[in-house]
C-alpha positions in Angstrom: -7.9 -7.9 -17.0 -7.4 -4.2 -17.7 -8.1 -3.3 -14.1 -5.5 -5.9 -13.0 -3.0 -4.3 -15.4 -3.8 -0.9 -13.8 -3.3 -2.4 -10.4 0.1 -3.8 -11.3 1.1 -0.4 -12.8 0.0 1.3 -9.5 2.1 -1.2 -7.5 5.1 -0.4 -9.6 4.6 3.3 -9.4 4.2 3.2 -5.6 7.2 1.0 -5.3 9.4 3.4 -7.2 8.0 6.4 -5.3 8.5 4.8 -1.9 12.0 3.4 -2.8 13.2 6.9 -3.7 11.6 8.5 -0.7 12.8 5.9 1.8 16.3 6.0 0.4 16.4 9.8 0.9 15.0 9.4 4.4 17.7 6.9 5.3 20.7 8.5 3.5 23.5 8.8 6.1 21.2 8.2 9.0 23.5 5.7 10.9 26.6 8.0 11.0 24.4 10.9 11.9 22.8 9.0 14.8 26.3 8.0 16.0 27.4 11.6 16.0 24.2 13.1 17.3 25.2 12.8 21.1 28.3 14.9 20.3 26.3 17.3 18.1 23.9 18.0 21.0 26.7 18.9 23.3 27.5 21.9 21.2 25.7 25.2 21.8 22.2 25.1 20.5 22.6 27.4 17.6 25.6 25.4 16.3 23.8 22.1 16.9 20.8 23.3 15.0 23.0 24.5 12.1 24.7 21.1 12.0 21.5 19.1 12.0 19.9 21.3 9.4 22.6 20.1 6.9 21.2 16.6 7.2 18.7 15.6 4.6 17.6 12.4 6.3 14.5 11.9 8.6 16.5 11.8 11.8 18.1 15.2 10.9 14.6 16.6 10.6 13.6 15.3 14.0 16.8 16.5 15.6 16.5 19.9 14.0 12.9 20.3 15.2 13.8 19.3 18.8 16.8 21.5 19.0 15.0 24.5 17.5 12.3 24.1 20.1 14.9 24.0 22.8 16.6 27.1 21.3 13.3 29.0 21.3 12.4 27.7 24.8 9.2 26.0 23.7 8.0 22.5 24.6 10.7 20.2 23.2 8.7 17.0 23.8 5.7 18.4 22.0 7.8 19.6 19.1 9.5 16.1 18.8 6.1 14.3 19.0 4.7 16.6 16.3 7.7 16.2 14.0 7.7 12.4 14.5 4.0 12.2 13.7 4.5 14.3 10.5 7.5 12.2 9.4 5.7 8.9 10.1 2.7 10.1 8.1 4.9 10.9 5.1 6.6 7.5 5.5 3.3 5.6 5.6 1.9 7.4 2.6 0.6 5.1 -0.1 1.3 1.9 1.8 -2.4 1.5 2.4 -3.0 1.4 -1.3 -0.6 -1.5 -1.6 -2.5 -3.3 1.1 -5.7 -2.6 -0.8 -4.3 -4.0 -4.0 -3.1 -7.2 -2.2 -6.8 -7.8 -1.3 -8.4 -6.4 -4.4 -6.3 -8.3 -7.0 -7.4 -11.9 -6.2 -11.0 -10.6 -6.0 -10.7 -9.1 -9.5 -9.1 -12.3 -10.7 -12.1 -14.3 -9.3 -14.5 -11.9 -11.0 -12.7 -12.5 -14.3 -12.9 -16.3 -13.6 -16.7 -16.1 -13.0 -17.1 -13.9 -16.1 -15.2 -16.3 -18.2 -17.1 -19.3 -16.9 -20.4 -17.6 -17.6 -19.3 -17.0 -21.2 -18.2 -20.6 -21.5 -21.4 -22.0 -20.3 -23.5 -19.6 -22.4 -21.5 -20.8 -25.5 -21.9 -24.4 -24.3 -25.7 -24.0 -24.1 -25.8 -22.4 -27.5 -23.5 -24.8 -29.3 -24.1 -28.1 -27.6 -21.9 -30.9 -28.9 -18.9 -28.6 -29.6 -16.6 -29.0 -26.6 -13.8 -26.9 -28.2 -16.1 -23.8 -28.1 -16.0 -23.6 -24.3 -12.3 -24.0 -23.9 -11.6 -20.3 -24.8 -13.8 -19.0 -22.0 -12.3 -21.4 -19.5 -8.8 -20.4 -20.6 -9.7 -16.7 -20.1 -11.1 -17.5 -16.7 -7.9 -19.2 -15.6 -5.7 -16.4 -16.9 -7.8 -13.9 -15.0 -7.3 -15.8 -11.8 -3.6 -16.3 -12.3 -3.1 -12.6 -13.2 -5.0 -11.5 -10.1 -2.9 -13.8 -7.9 0.4 -12.6 -9.5 -0.6 -8.9 -9.0 -1.5 -9.7 -5.3 1.8 -11.5 -4.7 3.8 -8.7 -6.3 1.9 -6.1 -4.2 2.3 -8.2 -1.0 6.1 -8.5 -1.5 6.4 -4.7 -2.1 4.2 -3.9 0.9 6.2 -6.2 3.2 9.5 -4.7 2.1 8.4 -1.2 2.6 6.7 -2.0 5.9 10.1 -3.4 7.1 11.9 -0.2 5.9 9.2 1.9 7.6 9.8 0.1 11.0 13.6 0.6 10.6 13.3 4.4 9.9 10.7 4.9 12.7 13.1 3.2 15.1 15.9 5.6 14.0 13.5 8.5 14.5 12.7 7.3 18.0 16.4 7.1 18.7 17.1 10.6 17.4 14.2 12.0 19.5 15.5 10.3 22.6 19.0 11.6 22.1 17.7 15.2 21.6 15.3 15.0 24.5 17.9 13.6 26.9 20.5 16.2 25.9 18.1 19.1 26.3 17.1 17.9 29.7 20.7 17.4 30.7 21.5 20.9 29.4 18.6 22.3 31.5 19.8 20.5 34.6 23.3 21.9 34.1 22.0 25.4 33.7 19.9 25.0 36.9 23.0 23.8 38.8 25.0 26.7 37.6 22.5 29.3 39.0 
């Protein structure tokens, strides 16, 4: 039972941590993505400066890509690296939730088996006293119910954050595409001018 309590506390801690992190990663992301095509039309140093002011994940991606273009390095590689880094930070701790979803019912069943073993050992020692075994059976059923409740809670939290993760990664893809297309358009314009 104590392990199940620890699991539920871990789920709550991860949920709070991810909620704060995802909220910060999404803060103002839609308006920024709407304005990003216009931002990328500015000279690169101004565009980088504008994107650096953004605290959301798309701002990080855009800043990285525009800095790479400004430094004449491989923009696609810089965007891919920044995307992978952001995705790793966004996915952090979600595997623990998945583990707890699987582990909690197993721990509940382990508690059930332990309670049943206690009940039957009492039953064999005190034959003829049916009330002596009900405590162990009650403990067994509580362990199972607790394990299932923790698993359901973890599953709900994991599903919510997996959905948020998909949404943010979609926005990151969009930001990378906008930056990449604007950099290539800028290069074509420079080539035409020469």
